[in-house]
Backbone bond lengths (Angstrom), bond angles and torsions (degrees), N, CA, C in turn:
res aa  C-N    CA-C-N  psi(-1)  N-CA   C-N-CA  omega(-1)  CA-C   N-CA-C  phi
1 X - - - 1.455 - - 1.524 109.58 -
2 X 1.344 115.93 134.86 1.461 120.37 -176.08 1.516 109.99 -92.45
3 X 1.333 115.88 141.37 1.453 122.50 174.97 1.520 108.34 -118.55
4 X 1.321 116.27 159.84 1.457 121.01 179.56 1.514 110.32 -77.31
5 X 1.316 116.37 68.92 1.455 119.85 -177.27 1.516 110.72 -157.65
6 X 1.314 114.26 166.27 1.451 122.50 169.23 1.512 107.55 -113.12
7 X 1.311 117.54 143.33 1.453 121.62 -179.96 1.519 109.20 -111.53
8 X 1.323 114.97 124.96 1.449 120.79 -177.75 1.528 108.87 -117.87
9 X 1.316 117.83 124.88 1.457 122.87 -179.95 1.526 109.31 -94.62
10 X 1.332 115.78 127.87 1.457 119.08 -178.74 1.521 108.61 -152.29
11 X 1.334 116.08 117.07 1.462 122.07 178.22 1.528 112.08 49.47
12 X 1.309 115.01 52.58 1.462 122.98 175.75 1.532 113.06 64.90
13 X 1.339 117.29 20.99 1.459 120.72 175.59 1.519 109.47 -126.45
14 X 1.328 116.53 165.10 1.458 122.59 -178.92 1.514 108.94 -122.72
15 X 1.335 117.60 129.25 1.454 121.60 172.35 1.517 108.14 -108.91
16 X 1.346 117.70 132.58 1.457 122.39 178.87 1.525 108.28 -103.76
17 X 1.337 116.04 121.08 1.461 120.53 -175.88 1.522 110.62 -116.65
18 X 1.320 116.17 153.86 1.451 121.81 168.38 1.509 115.48 75.81
19 X 1.314 119.33 20.39 1.459 120.22 178.94 1.522 110.21 -69.72
20 X 1.320 116.21 128.06 1.450 120.85 -178.43 1.526 110.67 -90.69
21 X 1.322 117.34 -39.25 1.452 121.57 -176.08 1.520 110.53 -113.02
22 X 1.330 115.63 138.98 1.452 120.57 179.88 1.521 111.32 -60.90
23 X 1.337 117.38 -37.77 1.461 119.97 -177.67 1.528 110.91 -63.29
24 X 1.309 117.59 -36.87 1.463 120.40 177.76 1.520 111.22 -69.24
25 X 1.320 115.26 -35.59 1.461 120.19 176.30 1.523 110.65 -61.02
26 X 1.325 116.02 -46.35 1.460 120.36 -179.47 1.528 111.73 -68.58
27 X 1.327 116.64 -35.36 1.463 119.45 176.58 1.520 111.18 -62.67
28 X 1.330 115.37 -39.88 1.459 118.48 179.32 1.528 111.02 -65.93
29 X 1.329 115.63 -39.95 1.457 119.56 -179.30 1.527 112.92 -67.59
30 X 1.312 116.48 -23.91 1.468 120.16 -177.66 1.523 112.89 -109.97
31 X 1.320 117.19 11.80 1.469 120.60 178.92 1.533 110.18 -69.41
32 X 1.316 116.48 118.58 1.469 119.39 -173.11 1.524 112.33 -64.79
33 X 1.339 118.09 -29.01 1.459 120.14 179.46 1.530 110.73 -68.18
34 X 1.340 116.34 -40.27 1.462 119.49 176.58 1.522 110.86 -69.23
35 X 1.338 116.15 -41.79 1.459 120.03 -178.10 1.525 112.27 -65.39
36 X 1.318 116.05 -26.33 1.458 120.07 -178.81 1.527 111.48 -64.70
37 X 1.328 116.37 -32.06 1.466 120.05 -174.55 1.533 113.83 -115.70
38 X 1.335 117.61 -12.51 1.458 119.52 -173.04 1.533 110.83 -139.03
39 X 1.319 115.80 150.78 1.459 122.25 174.32 1.529 108.31 -92.35
40 X 1.335 116.37 114.00 1.457 121.13 -176.96 1.527 110.13 -103.99
41 X 1.322 116.36 142.94 1.458 120.63 178.45 1.519 108.97 -155.23
42 X 1.326 115.51 156.29 1.468 121.21 176.65 1.524 110.19 -78.26
43 X 1.316 115.15 145.69 1.450 120.32 175.24 1.531 109.22 -83.17
44 X 1.310 117.02 147.24 1.460 121.99 -179.86 1.528 111.56 -57.62
45 X 1.325 116.74 -33.16 1.465 121.17 -177.44 1.526 112.02 -65.51
46 X 1.354 117.52 -19.43 1.463 121.04 -179.28 1.531 112.88 -84.94
47 X 1.319 117.75 -2.58 1.457 120.47 -173.62 1.519 111.15 -118.10
48 X 1.342 115.76 135.86 1.459 122.26 169.87 1.514 106.89 -106.37
49 X 1.333 117.10 115.81 1.448 121.36 179.66 1.522 108.87 -92.77
50 X 1.340 116.13 118.60 1.455 121.13 -179.33 1.513 108.24 -126.72
51 X 1.333 115.39 138.55 1.454 118.73 -178.76 1.515 109.72 133.36
52 X 1.318 115.68 -173.92 1.449 118.57 179.91 1.510 110.40 -124.34
53 X 1.305 116.07 171.39 1.453 120.04 -174.17 1.515 111.63 -69.51
54 X 1.347 117.62 -16.77 1.457 120.02 179.29 1.518 112.19 -76.47
55 X 1.325 117.39 -11.00 1.452 120.44 174.61 1.510 115.38 99.74
56 X 1.341 119.14 1.76 1.454 119.96 177.43 1.530 107.89 -88.07
57 X 1.315 116.72 93.75 1.448 121.21 -173.00 1.521 110.76 -84.37
58 X 1.342 115.47 141.36 1.453 121.53 -178.01 1.518 111.05 -89.69
59 X 1.330 113.61 64.70 1.459 120.81 -178.70 1.513 106.93 -150.29
60 X 1.333 117.51 124.52 1.466 120.97 -175.50 1.522 110.11 -138.32
61 X 1.322 116.25 118.54 1.470 123.57 178.13 1.532 111.84 49.17
62 X 1.317 115.17 48.51 1.456 120.48 174.32 1.514 115.71 84.76
63 X 1.333 117.92 4.86 1.465 120.75 -178.73 1.523 111.01 -129.85
64 X 1.326 115.14 144.23 1.455 119.51 174.12 1.519 108.07 -66.37
65 X 1.343 116.98 145.82 1.460 118.70 -172.83 1.522 111.86 -149.65
66 X 1.323 113.67 166.54 1.462 122.80 163.21 1.513 107.38 -108.98
67 X 1.309 116.63 140.59 1.459 120.63 177.93 1.532 109.62 -89.48
68 X 1.314 115.36 168.73 1.460 119.81 175.95 1.528 110.76 -58.81
69 X 1.325 116.18 -41.05 1.464 119.34 179.73 1.523 111.25 -64.74
70 X 1.336 117.26 -35.54 1.460 120.18 175.37 1.531 110.82 -60.14
71 X 1.341 115.84 -47.98 1.463 120.19 -178.55 1.518 111.96 -60.10
72 X 1.319 115.36 -36.94 1.460 120.03 -177.69 1.527 112.55 -82.75
73 X 1.326 116.58 3.79 1.465 122.38 175.92 1.522 112.17 -103.71
74 X 1.321 117.51 -14.50 1.460 122.92 -170.39 1.526 112.16 -75.78
75 X 1.339 114.82 145.16 1.465 123.01 169.80 1.525 106.92 -102.85
76 X 1.326 116.74 114.13 1.460 121.64 -172.05 1.530 111.89 -87.39
77 X 1.314 116.39 145.95 1.460 121.39 171.36 1.532 108.06 -65.46
78 X 1.332 116.65 128.11 1.459 121.33 177.04 1.510 115.32 82.78
79 X 1.325 118.46 6.62 1.470 118.84 -176.40 1.528 112.40 -70.26
80 X 1.328 118.81 -23.55 1.462 120.49 177.86 1.530 110.68 -65.36
81 X 1.336 116.73 -32.28 1.464 120.79 179.08 1.528 111.99 -91.07
82 X 1.332 117.25 -47.79 1.462 121.08 -173.30 1.526 113.65 -88.93
83 X 1.332 116.96 -25.15 1.455 120.59 -176.54 1.527 112.06 99.04
84 X 1.318 115.63 154.26 1.459 121.54 -178.35 1.524 111.25 -60.82
85 X 1.337 117.50 -44.39 1.469 121.49 -174.15 1.527 112.02 -61.88
86 X 1.326 117.07 -43.29 1.466 119.81 -178.86 1.528 111.09 -67.45
87 X 1.315 117.85 -41.33 1.464 120.80 178.90 1.536 111.13 -66.90
88 X 1.315 116.10 -41.61 1.465 122.40 175.72 1.527 109.85 -57.23
89 X 1.328 116.76 -45.43 1.461 121.93 -178.80 1.526 111.77 -66.56
90 X 1.328 116.86 -42.01 1.469 120.60 179.68 1.524 111.14 -60.19
91 X 1.321 116.73 -41.41 1.464 120.87 178.44 1.520 110.68 -60.88
92 X 1.328 117.29 -44.34 1.469 120.74 -177.58 1.527 112.93 -67.42
93 X 1.324 117.66 -19.51 1.467 121.35 177.52 1.521 112.59 -80.85
94 X 1.313 118.25 -11.93 1.461 121.71 -171.45 1.533 111.70 -64.58
95 X 1.325 116.03 138.46 1.463 121.35 -176.61 1.525 113.59 -72.53
96 X 1.331 117.69 -13.09 1.463 119.12 177.70 1.527 111.90 -72.39
97 X 1.316 116.44 -16.82 1.465 120.66 175.46 1.522 108.84 -74.94
98 X 1.311 116.39 130.42 1.455 120.89 179.89 1.517 111.58 -80.93
99 X 1.322 116.40 -47.15 1.464 120.49 -175.82 1.525 109.13 -161.67
100 X 1.322 115.64 152.41 1.456 121.69 171.44 1.524 107.54 -118.93
101 X 1.325 116.66 129.07 1.463 121.38 -176.50 1.522 109.61 -137.69
102 X 1.328 115.40 170.43 1.452 122.11 172.96 1.519 109.26 -107.86
103 X 1.333 116.90 135.42 1.457 119.80 177.06 1.531 109.91 -86.03
104 X 1.314 116.79 -173.09 1.464 121.29 -176.32 1.525 112.79 -66.72
105 X 1.331 117.10 -14.38 1.461 121.47 177.15 1.529 112.24 -100.82
106 X 1.346 115.80 13.05 1.469 122.36 -179.22 1.518 112.79 61.65
107 X 1.321 116.19 29.92 1.466 120.98 174.11 1.519 109.51 -104.44
108 X 1.311 115.38 148.44 1.463 121.37 -178.26 1.518 111.00 -68.95
109 X 1.326 114.93 141.66 1.463 122.88 171.08 1.522 106.67 -127.71
110 X 1.320 117.08 117.22 1.460 122.71 -176.30 1.523 107.62 -104.53
111 X 1.317 116.70 105.80 1.465 120.47 -174.91 1.529 111.55 -96.30
112 X 1.340 114.36 152.02 1.463 122.73 -179.89 1.527 108.83 -123.88
113 X 1.320 115.74 156.39 1.463 119.77 178.92 1.522 111.45 -64.10
114 X 1.330 116.38 -39.72 1.467 121.12 -178.27 1.524 109.40 -144.81
115 X 1.326 115.78 162.48 1.455 120.69 174.75 1.536 111.75 -62.79
116 X 1.346 120.33 -40.89 1.471 119.48 175.44 1.532 112.97 -59.00
117 X 1.342 117.87 -35.93 1.467 119.98 176.76 1.525 110.53 -61.89
118 X 1.322 116.41 -43.17 1.467 120.65 178.83 1.527 110.51 -62.28
119 X 1.330 116.52 -47.27 1.460 120.34 -178.22 1.530 111.51 -64.62
120 X 1.329 116.93 -37.98 1.462 120.49 178.05 1.515 111.21 -64.34
121 X 1.328 116.54 -41.79 1.464 120.32 178.77 1.523 111.10 -62.42
122 X 1.321 117.09 -41.80 1.460 120.21 178.51 1.527 111.11 -62.75
123 X 1.320 117.13 -41.86 1.469 120.31 178.31 1.522 111.59 -62.25
124 X 1.324 117.46 -35.89 1.461 121.81 -175.98 1.528 112.42 -75.70
125 X 1.326 117.46 -32.70 1.464 120.19 -170.28 1.528 114.88 -110.81
126 X 1.321 117.91 -16.42 1.473 119.29 -167.52 1.527 112.67 -112.10
127 X 1.328 114.48 151.13 1.455 120.76 175.16 1.529 110.30 -69.18
128 X 1.320 115.62 169.09 1.465 121.02 -172.48 1.526 113.59 -56.86
129 X 1.318 117.61 -31.04 1.463 119.30 -176.55 1.528 113.52 -79.72
130 X 1.340 117.28 -3.91 1.468 119.88 -179.61 1.523 112.56 -144.47
131 X 1.335 117.18 30.35 1.460 119.55 -175.08 1.524 114.24 -98.04
132 X 1.333 117.42 15.47 1.463 122.14 170.22 1.521 107.78 -140.22
133 X 1.313 116.62 159.52 1.465 120.42 -179.89 1.521 110.74 -62.22
134 X 1.314 117.39 -40.90 1.465 120.93 179.89 1.524 110.59 -58.94
135 X 1.330 117.61 -41.41 1.463 120.73 179.32 1.524 111.42 -69.00
136 X 1.333 116.90 -42.00 1.468 120.64 -176.18 1.525 111.43 -61.97
137 X 1.328 117.23 -45.36 1.461 118.83 -174.43 1.521 112.98 -71.42
138 X 1.324 116.72 -11.77 1.466 119.54 177.99 1.530 112.52 -94.93
139 X 1.341 116.98 -5.68 1.464 120.42 -176.87 1.524 111.72 -84.32
140 X 1.326 118.26 145.78 1.468 120.60 172.33 1.525 110.38 -72.90
141 X 1.312 116.69 154.39 1.460 121.99 178.20 1.529 109.53 -68.88
142 X 1.321 116.20 133.35 1.460 121.03 -177.18 1.525 113.15 -91.61
143 X 1.329 117.15 -32.52 1.454 120.27 -172.77 1.515 109.77 -157.21
144 X 1.328 115.53 178.45 1.455 121.67 175.60 1.520 109.34 -124.33
145 X 1.329 116.04 147.01 1.466 122.19 173.04 1.523 106.78 -92.65
146 X 1.332 116.23 111.81 1.469 120.01 -171.34 1.527 110.87 -130.24
147 X 1.332 117.34 147.83 1.475 120.05 173.07 1.519 110.53 -76.08
148 X 1.322 116.03 153.21 1.466 122.62 173.52 1.524 107.36 -114.76
149 X 1.344 116.19 122.65 1.468 120.73 -173.91 1.525 111.03 52.96
150 X 1.324 114.77 42.18 1.471 125.36 175.67 1.530 113.61 79.19
151 X 1.341 119.15 -4.80 1.456 120.65 -175.10 1.532 112.19 -119.80
152 X 1.353 114.33 141.61 1.456 121.84 164.09 1.530 106.36 -88.19
153 X 1.335 116.93 156.67 1.464 118.41 -174.89 1.528 112.26 -141.66
154 X 1.335 113.67 146.81 1.459 122.70 174.65 1.519 109.11 -117.51
155 X 1.317 115.75 137.25 1.461 120.16 169.93 1.524 108.89 -74.92
156 X 1.343 116.37 135.69 1.462 121.78 171.85 1.523 107.87 -130.96
157 X 1.324 118.42 150.59 1.470 120.58 -177.77 1.526 110.96 -69.23
158 X 1.328 117.82 159.00 1.475 121.48 -179.32 1.528 113.40 -56.55
159 X 1.330 117.40 -26.15 1.465 120.16 -177.53 1.532 113.35 -78.59
160 X 1.334 118.81 -6.45 1.465 121.91 -177.61 1.528 110.41 -62.09
161 X 1.343 115.79 137.89 1.468 121.30 -179.79 1.524 109.64 -120.78
162 X 1.306 116.17 149.15 1.456 122.23 -171.88 1.521 112.98 -62.28
163 X 1.342 118.11 -35.55 1.466 120.37 -175.84 1.521 112.34 -62.37
164 X 1.325 117.72 -23.65 1.468 120.24 179.76 1.521 112.24 -72.73
165 X 1.331 117.19 -13.80 1.463 121.28 -176.75 1.532 112.10 -115.07
166 X 1.334 116.63 17.54 1.465 120.48 -176.98 1.524 112.14 -61.27
167 X 1.325 116.77 -29.23 1.466 119.86 179.69 1.514 113.22 -64.94
168 X 1.320 116.36 -14.34 1.465 120.98 -178.27 1.529 111.81 -117.87
169 X 1.331 117.89 14.29 1.463 121.32 -171.41 1.521 113.48 -64.42
170 X 1.353 117.35 -22.57 1.459 119.45 -179.11 1.522 112.85 -74.78
171 X 1.321 116.86 -18.42 1.474 118.75 -174.19 1.525 114.46 -128.82
172 X 1.339 117.90 5.13 1.461 119.45 177.17 1.519 110.09 -154.29
173 X 1.319 115.49 169.72 1.465 119.60 176.85 1.520 109.59 -143.98
174 X 1.331 114.45 153.27 1.463 121.45 179.68 1.514 108.89 -98.25
175 X 1.338 116.33 119.57 1.457 122.74 177.32 1.526 109.13 -92.71
176 X 1.326 116.13 146.38 1.459 120.52 -176.81 1.525 112.18 -90.70
177 X 1.329 117.65 -44.28 1.466 122.13 -176.68 1.530 111.13 -125.31
178 X 1.336 118.30 106.50 1.472 126.15 -10.05 1.523 110.20 -75.38
179 X 1.315 117.86 165.05 1.468 122.25 -178.13 1.518 108.64 -70.22
180 X 1.330 115.71 114.24 1.457 120.73 -179.35 1.522 109.54 -160.44
181 X 1.328 115.40 159.94 1.459 121.44 174.49 1.514 107.54 -106.02
182 X 1.329 116.04 129.80 1.458 122.02 -179.61 1.510 110.63 -114.06
183 X 1.321 115.83 141.72 1.465 121.23 176.02 1.516 109.00 -155.86
184 X 1.331 115.55 148.03 1.460 120.05 172.56 1.519 111.22 -79.24
185 X 1.324 117.09 -9.77 1.460 122.41 -177.85 1.527 110.84 -108.06
186 X 1.317 116.43 115.70 1.466 119.24 176.28 1.531 110.96 -67.13
187 X 1.335 116.68 -29.78 1.462 119.76 179.38 1.525 111.04 -66.22
188 X 1.334 117.46 -40.09 1.462 120.68 177.90 1.524 110.94 -59.28
189 X 1.320 116.85 -42.20 1.462 119.46 -179.82 1.524 111.65 -67.11
190 X 1.317 117.26 -33.74 1.467 119.90 176.50 1.522 110.08 -69.60
191 X 1.327 117.24 -36.27 1.468 120.12 175.52 1.522 110.70 -62.27
192 X 1.330 116.92 -38.07 1.468 120.42 175.78 1.530 110.27 -65.38
193 X 1.328 116.84 -43.95 1.474 120.82 177.10 1.521 111.58 -56.06
194 X 1.347 116.26 -38.40 1.459 121.35 -173.83 1.529 112.99 -91.80
195 X 1.307 118.05 -0.97 1.467 122.25 178.21 1.531 108.62 -68.92
196 X 1.305 117.41 115.52 1.474 120.97 -173.30 1.526 112.27 -63.01
197 X 1.324 117.70 -36.35 1.472 119.88 179.11 1.528 110.76 -66.52
198 X 1.332 116.43 -42.40 1.463 119.89 179.58 1.524 111.22 -70.81
199 X 1.342 117.43 -34.03 1.464 120.43 176.20 1.523 110.41 -61.93
200 X 1.320 115.71 -40.77 1.471 119.90 -179.11 1.528 110.87 -67.35
201 X 1.341 116.31 -41.17 1.467 120.31 -175.78 1.525 112.14 -81.62
202 X 1.358 116.49 -36.59 1.459 121.12 -176.86 1.531 110.41 -130.53
203 X 1.316 117.95 72.96 1.470 119.69 -177.79 1.530 113.22 -64.52
204 X 1.334 117.33 -14.71 1.471 120.51 -178.15 1.523 113.13 -79.87
205 X 1.339 118.76 -10.09 1.467 120.78 -176.75 1.529 110.00 -57.01
206 X 1.329 115.06 133.58 1.468 119.47 -179.55 1.528 109.31 -163.31
207 X 1.313 115.94 162.46 1.454 120.35 172.68 1.530 109.72 -64.24
208 X 1.328 115.29 151.43 1.460 121.49 177.49 1.526 109.36 -90.73
209 X 1.304 115.76 141.67 1.459 121.29 -172.11 1.529 112.90 -57.54
210 X 1.324 117.70 -31.93 1.467 118.90 -176.09 1.532 113.36 -70.46
211 X 1.328 117.51 -7.55 1.464 120.14 174.50 1.528 112.46 -77.71
212 X 1.332 117.01 -6.62 1.463 120.52 -179.25 1.520 108.88 -112.46
213 X 1.310 114.49 122.41 1.462 121.19 -176.63 1.523 109.10 -106.69
214 X 1.325 116.03 113.85 1.460 122.42 -178.29 1.523 110.26 -100.85
215 X 1.319 114.56 136.87 1.457 121.42 171.77 1.520 107.72 -137.22
216 X 1.333 117.98 165.71 1.469 118.86 173.49 1.523 109.84 -54.15
217 X 1.327 116.83 138.91 1.459 121.89 -174.18 1.522 112.07 -52.31
218 X 1.315 117.31 -39.04 1.456 120.74 -174.71 1.516 113.24 -66.48
219 X 1.345 117.03 -19.34 1.460 118.97 -176.31 1.505 114.46 -110.81
220 X 1.349 117.55 4.91 1.468 119.73 178.85 1.521 109.46 -71.96
221 X 1.300 115.21 135.17 1.474 121.24 177.04 1.510 108.58 -134.57
222 X 1.329 116.77 123.14 1.471 121.46 178.80 1.519 108.65 -101.36
223 X 1.343 118.26 118.60 1.471 119.03 -177.24 1.520 111.44 -70.72
């Protein structure tokens, strides 16, 4: 069977060149006829190592990602004026994000289409000490995203009407005084933040500052 590659023999080893598709590359590496006579291995140049030495790798279901702990470690551009919550919310609205999900520990995983998309987003939104993935994963966690009285909350403008949020009525509710959206699910509120129709109609929607609990870095503990 032919693969999209060239095979070069050198000192009892085989180098595979010119592979166009990853699946063909993997097929070549697992071909039993080649394995019978040769020791096959990936070259270091074919691998991008992402993550930190503690083992929390920034990769989720096949996509490069930022974890919830990463997000809560970032220093945002403009946060001294706008506040942490508004900057956090603006980042989550960005179209370079592919999807936001919860992992098995109920922590957020923010996936991107590509690693360059992730790095570009960090450059656009983050201060110098956290504007690359390498910098972010080395930072201590600054705060926690926590519910208040069991609910996470989003600020919405006074003009917001309930019918615009009917698609989320099973998992959230619109409060009148003060005007806010409440949900026990932080993921639901992020889905509302990322809803393109709601972004267009209510660009002011954002997390409320009291959902972020700050303590001195040395005493933060994430369960």
